[in-house]
C-alpha positions in Angstrom: 28.7 27.3 -23.7 28.4 27.0 -27.5 29.8 23.5 -27.3 27.3 22.6 -24.6 24.4 23.9 -26.7 25.6 21.9 -29.7 26.0 18.8 -27.6 22.5 19.1 -26.1 20.9 19.8 -29.4 22.4 16.7 -31.0 21.3 14.3 -28.2 19.2 11.5 -29.5 17.8 9.0 -27.0 14.9 6.6 -27.4 13.8 7.5 -23.9 15.1 9.6 -21.0 13.3 9.0 -17.7 13.4 11.9 -15.2 13.7 11.0 -11.5 10.8 13.3 -10.4 8.6 11.8 -13.2 9.7 8.2 -12.7 6.2 6.7 -12.9 5.4 8.7 -16.1 8.7 7.3 -17.6 7.8 3.8 -16.7 4.4 3.9 -18.4 6.1 5.3 -21.5 8.6 2.5 -21.3 5.8 0.0 -21.0 4.2 1.3 -24.2 7.5 1.3 -26.1 8.5 -2.2 -25.0 5.0 -3.7 -25.1 5.3 -4.8 -21.5 2.6 -5.7 -19.0 1.9 -3.5 -16.1 3.3 -6.2 -13.8 6.6 -5.8 -15.5 7.1 -2.2 -14.4 5.9 -2.5 -10.8 8.5 -1.5 -8.2 8.8 -0.8 -4.5 9.5 2.8 -3.6 12.5 3.3 -1.3 10.3 4.7 1.5 8.2 1.5 1.5 11.2 -0.8 1.9 12.2 -2.3 5.2 14.8 -0.2 7.1 14.5 2.7 4.7 15.2 6.2 6.1 13.0 9.2 5.9 13.8 11.2 2.8 15.9 14.3 3.3 14.3 17.7 2.9 15.8 18.9 -0.4 13.8 22.1 -0.7 15.9 25.1 -1.5 15.2 28.8 -1.1 14.8 30.7 -4.4 18.1 32.5 -3.9 20.0 29.1 -3.5 18.3 27.8 -6.7 19.4 30.9 -8.6 23.0 30.4 -7.4 22.9 26.7 -8.3 21.6 27.5 -11.8 24.3 30.1 -12.3 27.0 27.6 -11.4 25.5 24.6 -13.2 24.4 26.1 -16.5 25.4 23.1 -18.6 23.5 20.7 -16.3 20.3 22.8 -16.5 20.5 23.0 -20.3 20.8 19.2 -20.4 17.9 18.8 -18.0 15.6 21.3 -19.7 16.1 19.6 -23.1 15.5 16.2 -21.5 12.4 17.5 -19.8 11.1 19.0 -23.0 11.6 15.9 -25.2 10.2 13.6 -22.5 6.9 15.4 -22.3 6.7 15.6 -26.1 7.1 11.9 -26.1 4.6 11.3 -23.2 1.9 13.3 -25.0 2.1 11.2 -28.1 0.5 8.2 -26.4 -3.3 8.2 -26.4 -4.9 7.6 -23.0 -1.6 7.5 -21.2 -2.8 9.9 -18.4 -5.5 7.3 -17.5 -2.9 4.5 -17.6 -0.7 6.5 -15.3 -3.5 6.9 -12.8 -4.2 3.1 -12.9 -0.6 2.3 -12.5 0.0 4.6 -9.5 -3.2 3.2 -7.8 -1.9 -0.3 -8.4 1.5 0.6 -7.0 -0.3 1.7 -3.8 -2.3 -1.5 -3.6 0.7 -3.7 -4.0 2.7 -1.7 -1.4 -0.1 -2.0 1.1 -0.5 -5.7 0.4 3.2 -6.5 0.6 3.4 -4.5 3.9 1.2 -7.1 5.5 4.0 -9.7 5.3 6.3 -7.3 7.1 3.8 -6.8 9.9 3.4 -10.6 10.3 7.1 -11.3 10.5 6.7 -13.0 13.9 4.1 -15.4 12.7 4.6 -18.7 11.0 4.9 -18.5 7.2 2.0 -20.9 6.7 -0.4 -18.2 8.0 0.4 -15.8 5.2 2.4 -17.4 2.4 -0.7 -18.5 0.6 -2.2 -15.0 0.5 -2.6 -13.3 -2.9 -3.6 -10.0 -4.3 -5.4 -10.6 -7.6 -5.2 -8.0 -10.3 -7.8 -8.1 -12.9 -7.0 -7.9 -16.6 -7.2 -4.5 -18.3 -6.3 -2.9 -21.5 -2.8 -2.5 -20.2 -2.1 -5.9 -18.6 -3.1 -9.5 -18.3 -4.6 -10.7 -15.0 -2.0 -11.7 -12.5 -1.5 -12.4 -8.8 0.9 -10.7 -6.3 2.1 -13.2 -3.7 4.8 -13.6 -1.0 7.5 -14.4 -3.5 6.7 -11.4 -5.7 6.7 -9.1 -2.6 10.1 -10.4 -1.5 11.5 -9.7 -5.0 10.2 -6.1 -4.8 11.7 -5.7 -1.4 15.2 -6.8 -2.5 17.8 -4.1 -2.2 19.2 -2.8 -5.5 22.7 -3.9 -4.6 21.6 -7.4 -3.9 19.8 -7.6 -7.2 22.8 -6.3 -9.1 25.3 -8.5 -7.4 23.1 -11.6 -7.4 22.2 -11.3 -11.1 25.7 -10.4 -12.1 27.1 -13.5 -10.4 24.5 -15.8 -12.0 24.9 -14.5 -15.5 28.7 -14.4 -15.4 28.7 -18.0 -14.2 26.1 -19.0 -16.9 27.9 -17.2 -19.7 31.4 -18.6 -18.7 30.3 -22.2 -18.4 27.4 -22.5 -20.7 26.0 -25.2 -18.5 22.3 -25.5 -18.2 22.5 -26.2 -14.5 24.3 -22.9 -13.9 21.7 -21.0 -15.9 18.9 -22.5 -13.8 20.3 -21.0 -10.6 18.0 -18.0 -11.1 15.0 -20.2 -10.8 16.6 -21.9 -7.7 17.1 -18.5 -6.2 13.5 -17.5 -6.5 12.5 -20.9 -5.0 14.7 -20.2 -2.0 12.8 -16.9 -1.4 9.5 -18.8 -0.9 11.1 -21.0 1.8 12.2 -18.1 4.0 10.9 -18.3 7.5 10.1 -14.6 7.9 9.7 -11.8 5.3 12.3 -9.6 7.0 15.0 -12.2 6.0 16.3 -10.8 2.8 17.9 -13.2 0.3 21.5 -12.5 -0.7 24.5 -14.1 -2.3 24.7 -16.8 0.4 21.3 -18.1 -0.6 22.5 -19.3 -4.0 
């Protein structure tokens, strides 16, 4: 365990985001990168179409103690990451208020985007023009959330990775401007979908 202690004590990351404090990590990232609040919006897994109910991961105290005994190195790493994260979080003035605003905005965007899913049997013209306007604040410029933005939030993680990987590999290998513009073309394709439950994929390029 001496090696583990030395390894953990020598860790040096600009930011480690803990899963159970994901929102807190995002607002710290926004501060560090000088991003707008729109840049860190995301759709929680439970709010995505076809998502399953989360498993009950609660453990009895006895099971927790057994797990800690068998995973000492992992707990040492986690505890150090947890300690350094909250030290970093507390350095930013007014970040608790920012977190409240961000989480409230997340709920508003999720509620707004869910209206497109409920209207999936209607013609797109009835809802494609709807927008959720977000006023400017000390943390972001004013912006609108529309159908295209919601579709991007609803995209499966694997689709994002595969689609972006394909585009950037093509762009970097050819260097042609027309290939590099395929990202913009992809986004335009989303706005032409007939129903919001039609997810864009590789075939939409």
